[in-house]
C-alpha positions, 0 to 999 in steps of 0.5 A, a space after each residue: 477499492 479506495 478512490 482518491 479525488 483531488 479538489 481545489 479550494 479557493 486559495 489554490 490548495 489541492 485537498 485529497 478526498 479519499 472514499 473508502 469502504 473500510 477505515 484504515 487503522 494505523 500500524 507500524 509493522 515491518 514486512 517484506 514485499 516478495 516479487 511474484 515471478 522471481 522471489 526477490 524480497 524488499 523490506 517495507 513498513 506497513 503504515 496503515 491497514 484495512 480488510 481490503 488493503 494497506 499503505 506501505 513505506 518503501 524506498 523512494 527509488 525502489 522498484 516494486 512490481 504491480 503484483 507481489 506478495 506481502 509477507 507479514 511475519 509478525 502476524 504469520 500472514 501472506 497476502 497477494 497484492 496489487 499496487 494501486 498508487 504510489 507517491 514517492 516512498 508511499 505505496 497503496 495496495 489492495 489485497 487480491 484473491 489468488 
């Protein structure tokens, strides 16, 4: 799992340092978040992806559960996911085993 650490530089700017096991690749793919318990669907855009997770763009005010399915129709793939972090419309997730 990626970790996000913040460091403060002399001029007072916080920089985020990410430690990842795999590089994320930029993509622009439409997908659906499918709620595990009730099947509700929300549209999202995959911003980048790695073998272990992805970053999505979602509605700022949209509720997204901690666990959900990510349905990527263009690839004919479906992944069970766990939300790791969220900053406004950006959401980081990791793929988990069923």
